N, C-alpha and C positions, 0 to 999 in steps of 0.2 A: 276439497278432498285432495289427498296426496296420491297422484298417479305416477309411479316411477317409470313405467314403460313409455307412457306418453311423453314425459319429460326427456327421456333418453332418445327417443325417436326424433324429437325436434333438435336436440343438441347434436346428435351424431350426423344427421342428414342436412341440418340447416346451419345456423350461425350460433357460435358461442364466444363470448368475449374472453374467456380464459383459454381457448384452444390456440395452440401454436404448432405449426407444421414445419419440421426441419428435415431437410433431405439427408438421407443416409448414404454413405459411400459416394461422396461427391467426386465426379469425374468418370464414373462407370456408366455404361450405357443403360443398364437395368436398374438405376438408382430409384429408390422409392422414398416418399415423404412419410415420416412417422409423426403422429400427433402426440403432443405433450400438453399437460394441463398446468397453468400458472396459479391455480387456486391455492391459497395458503393452507386450506384444510385438507388438501389431497395428501394421502399417506405416501404414495410412491411417485407422484408427478407424471403418471402416464394417463392419457385420455382413454379410459375403457369403462365398460358398464359396471364392473365390480369395484372400480377405484373412484368413480365420480361421486363427490359429496353432494351434488345437486340431485342426482337421479336415484339416491338411496335414502329412504326415510329413516333407516336405522344405520347410524354411522358413528365411528369413533376415530380419533386421531390425536397426535401429540403436537402441541404448539409451544414455541419458546417466546417468552415475553420478559424483557429486562433480566436476562440471565437466569430465569426461572422456567421450569418445565411444567406444563399443565396438561391434564387429560381432558379432552373435549368429547362429549357424548351427545348424540342427537337421537331422539326417539319420535315415533309418529304421534304420540300423545301430546307433544308440545308443538305440533305443526301449525296449530291455529294461533299461536303466540310467537311471532318472529323474534320479539325481544328476548324471550326466554327459550329460544329454540335449542341453544347449546348449553349444556351443563358443564361447568368448569370445576376441576378438582386439582389442587396443587399437589405435585409429586415431591417426595423428599429428595435430598441431595444424594443419599446413598442409593446405588443402582439396585441392590437386592431388595431394599425396602420399596423402591419405586415399582419393581416388578411385582412385589406382593400386593401393592395397592391396585395395580393394573389387573392382576388375576382376580382380585376380589370384586372389582366393579364390572368386569367383563366375563363373569363366570359362565353365563348362559348365552353368550353371543356366538357368532360364527367363528370357527377356529381359524380360518384363513384371515379374517379381519383382525383377530387378536394377534396372530403371528406378525402381520404387517405393522401393527402398532408397536410390538416389541422391537422389531427391526428399526423402526423410526426412532424409538426411545434410545436405542444404542447409538444410532448415528448422531442424534442431537446431543447426546452426552459427550461423544468424541469431539464434536464441534466446539462445545463450551470449554472442554479441557484445552484444546488447541488455542482458543481465543485467549484464555488466561495466560498460557505460556508466552504467546506473542506479546501480550501487554506487559508481562514481567520482563521480557528480554529487551524491549524497546527497539522499535524499528526506525530506520532513517526515512524521513519524509523528503521526497523529491519535489522541489518547487521550481517552476519555470522562471527564467530571468528574461525580462524585456530589455534588450540592449539599448534601444532608443531612449527609454525612460531613464536607464542607468546613466547614459551619457549626459542627459539634461541635468540629472541630480548631481553628477560629479562637477559639472560646470558651475551650478549654483553653489555647491559647497566650497569650491575654490574661490569664487567671488566673495562669499561670506567670510572665509578665513583671511582673505586679503584685506577686507574692510575692517576686520576685528583685531588687527595687529596692535599691540600695546607695548610701548617701550618699557625696559626694566625700571626706569625711574618712576613712571606712572604706576606700574604695578606695586612698587614698594610703597608709594604714597597711599595707594588704596588699601594695602595691607595695614599700614599704620592707622589709617582712619577707621578701618573695621575693628581693629583691636582696641582703639580708644573709645569707640562707640559713637563716633561722629556720623557714621553711616549705619543706619538701622536696617540690616538685612538678615534674613534667616539663613545663616551660613554655618555649617557643621564644622567640627574640629578637623575632620578628615579633609574637607575641602580647603580649609585654611592651610593645613600642612602641605597639600598638593600645590597650592599657589605659591607658598614660600619656597618649596623645593624647585619649582620652575624658575622663580626669580633668581635663586642662587645659581642654578645651572646657567642661566643667561649671563650673570655677572662673571662666572668662571670662564665661560667661553670668550667674553669680551677681554678679560685679563690675559688669557692665553694669546689672543690675537695681538694685543699690545706688546707682549713679550717677544713674540715672533718678529714683529716689526722692528723692535729695538735690536734684536740679535742680527737682523739683516743689515743694520747700519754700519758705519766705519768702526773698525776695531780700535779700541783705546790702548795707549801704551801702558804696560804694566809697570808699577812702581814697587820696588822691594819694601818689605815691612820695616818700619822704623826710619825710613828716609822721608823727609818732609820736602815736597816739591814746591812749597811756598817761597823758599829762599831763592830758587831759580827764577821764579816769576818776579821777585823783588829785584834780583840782579838785572834782569832784562829791563825792567822799568827804570832802574837807576841809570843803566847805560843809555837808554833813550833820553832820560832827563839830562845827563851829562853832555850828550851829543847836541841837544838843543841849546844848552848853555854855551858850549864852545862856538856854535854857529853865531849866537848872539854877540859873543865877545869879539869874534873876528870882524863883525860889522861895525863894532865900536859903539854900538848903542844897545842897551838892554830894553827889549820890548816885553811888555806884560802879555800874558796869554789872552787870546781874544775872547774866549768863551768861558762861561762859569763851570762847564764840565772839566776843562783843563785845570782850572784852579783847584777844584775838589780833588782831582787826581794827584796834583802836586802835594797837596796837604796830606793826602793818604800815604803817599810815598815817604814824606818826611816823618810821619808818625810811625810808619813801619820801621824806618831806619833807627829811630830813637828806641823803639821797643827791642829791636835786634841788638843794639849796643847794651841796653840794660840787661838783657838775658845773658849776653856774653860776660859782663862784669859779675853778675850773680854766679854764673857757673865757675868763673875763676876763683871767686871768694870761697865758694864751697869746696873747691879742690884744695886751696891753700889751707883751709881749716882742717 
């Protein structure tokens, strides 16, 4: 049998797993502890005789489950079947329609209990609206960072990058093999374009470095347009050749060049002189004509 007074006397004076005592006005000399109830079926959350779902054989409340509101009702006729103790009724999304369903099912119940159920319905409706707004707005999730693990991961990443360095030549060879089909790998067009872009950037950087090194070298003497500096080189070589010949004649003996490189140079100088004379004759004949 259901004895509400006996249950309440045990709960109020003895132990209840849902009871929580919180001190009110902390810091004051006359602070008192107030009792609250953590039972999910409690309408107000206050530990009192009229609000306790365990010590009342006829009780009603509003429960939220998966963003849906339900009206839970308990009667003494179902006390002998704990599985079917609570009758569950789904409430519509519209607040006025939900109030109409609540008034229809709680028509002959205690008016104070009905009023508490309506207040709980309003509060739960506001909570659901605020939950949807926050979900639509998108909140920033704060995550803690472990500095020691981050340092270890950074060191591992640096070592992996150092070990995975590939020269531009190797990357170009790999690209050519992938394009020709020698290497069978599942590579997308975007990845191929990214690899090619990186290889081109590396080549451009290398060319820029080479140009900078060349610009830093000794400056070359500028030659005006139309002036051929090959004739000056030929004149210098011919002067050297004539000096050598004069030295040989003064000695009275003509000595042959010692190495094959000198022979080739003399032959080249003679050929250049012959070509120079031919060009001079041709230019004169053209002028006379």
